[in-house]
C-alpha positions as CSV (number, residue, x, y, z in Angstrom):
1,M,-2.8,124.8,-159.3
2,M,-2.2,127.4,-162.0
3,L,-2.5,130.2,-159.4
4,T,0.2,128.6,-157.3
5,A,2.5,128.2,-160.3
6,F,1.9,131.8,-161.3
7,G,2.7,133.0,-157.7
8,A,5.9,130.9,-157.5
9,A,7.0,132.2,-160.9
10,A,6.2,135.8,-160.0
11,V,8.1,135.7,-156.6
12,T,11.0,133.8,-158.1
13,F,11.3,136.4,-160.9
14,M,11.0,139.3,-158.4
15,M,13.8,137.9,-156.1
16,L,16.1,137.2,-159.1
17,M,15.7,140.8,-160.3
18,Y,16.3,142.1,-156.8
19,A,19.5,140.1,-156.7
20,L,20.6,141.6,-160.0
21,E,19.7,145.2,-159.3
22,R,23.3,146.4,-159.0
23,R,24.0,145.4,-162.6
24,G,21.9,148.3,-163.9
25,R,18.7,150.2,-163.7
26,G,16.8,147.9,-166.0
27,F,16.9,145.3,-163.3
28,I,15.4,147.8,-160.9
29,F,12.5,148.3,-163.4
30,A,12.2,144.5,-163.8
31,F,12.1,144.2,-160.0
32,G,9.2,146.6,-159.9
33,C,7.4,144.6,-162.5
34,G,8.0,141.5,-160.4
35,C,6.5,143.2,-157.4
36,L,3.4,144.0,-159.5
37,L,3.1,140.4,-160.6
38,S,3.5,139.3,-157.0
39,S,0.9,141.8,-155.9
40,A,-1.5,140.5,-158.5
41,Y,-0.9,137.0,-157.2
42,G,-1.5,138.2,-153.6
43,F,-4.9,139.7,-154.5
44,A,-5.9,136.8,-156.7
45,A,-5.0,134.3,-153.9
46,G,-7.1,136.3,-151.4
47,T,-4.1,137.4,-149.3
48,W,-4.7,141.1,-149.8
49,P,-2.2,142.3,-147.2
50,F,0.6,140.6,-149.3
51,G,-0.9,142.2,-152.4
52,V,-0.8,145.7,-150.7
53,V,2.8,145.3,-149.5
54,E,4.0,144.2,-152.9
55,L,2.2,147.1,-154.5
56,I,4.0,149.5,-152.2
57,W,7.3,147.8,-153.0
58,A,6.5,148.2,-156.7
59,G,6.1,152.0,-156.1
60,V,9.4,152.1,-154.3
61,A,11.2,150.2,-157.1
62,F,9.7,152.4,-159.9
63,D,10.7,155.5,-157.9
64,R,14.3,154.2,-157.5
65,F,14.3,153.4,-161.3
66,R,13.3,156.9,-162.1
67,N,15.9,158.5,-159.8
68,T,18.8,156.1,-160.7
69,P,21.3,157.2,-163.4
70,D,22.2,154.8,-166.2
71,G,25.0,152.3,-165.8
72,P,26.1,149.7,-163.2
73,Q,25.3,150.6,-159.6
74,D,28.5,149.1,-158.0
75,A,29.0,146.0,-160.0
76,G,32.4,145.3,-158.4
77,L,34.0,148.5,-159.6
78,V,36.6,150.2,-157.4
79,T,38.5,153.4,-158.0
80,S,42.0,154.0,-156.6
81,D,43.9,157.2,-156.4
82,H,47.5,157.4,-157.6
83,S,50.1,159.8,-156.2
84,D,49.9,161.9,-159.4
85,G,46.2,162.6,-158.8
86,E,45.0,160.2,-161.5
87,R,42.2,157.9,-160.7
88,E,42.1,154.3,-161.9
89,L,39.0,152.1,-162.4
90,S,39.4,148.4,-161.9
91,T,37.4,145.4,-160.7
92,R,37.6,144.1,-157.2
93,S,38.8,140.7,-158.5
94,D,41.8,142.5,-160.2
95,D,42.6,144.2,-156.9
96,E,42.3,141.0,-155.0
97,A,44.6,139.1,-157.4
98,A,47.2,141.9,-157.2
99,S,47.2,141.8,-153.4
100,R,47.6,138.0,-153.4
101,S,50.5,138.1,-155.9
102,T,52.3,140.7,-153.8
103,S,51.7,139.0,-150.5
104,G,52.9,135.6,-151.7
105,V,49.6,133.9,-151.2
């Protein structure tokens, strides 16, 4: 029973961190840790192929963490060029709201 609860918690944590990866590289690191926890569960439960696959994913995640610069990875940020060559950084929701207000929707 405890092993099942550990496995469910490990996989839930891993998937949550995967969903949040674009918010910053810390979540990539946390995803790698979740993969390690899931791998430990796989080996402890006797499903070694699952443990091996999760171990590989942990390696991929830690490599991505090492090679990813600090800051958001595309957390809804958009750049737009102006006619004078200046670039503006805004959020997608701001751009969507502006397009709705000009289109009369």
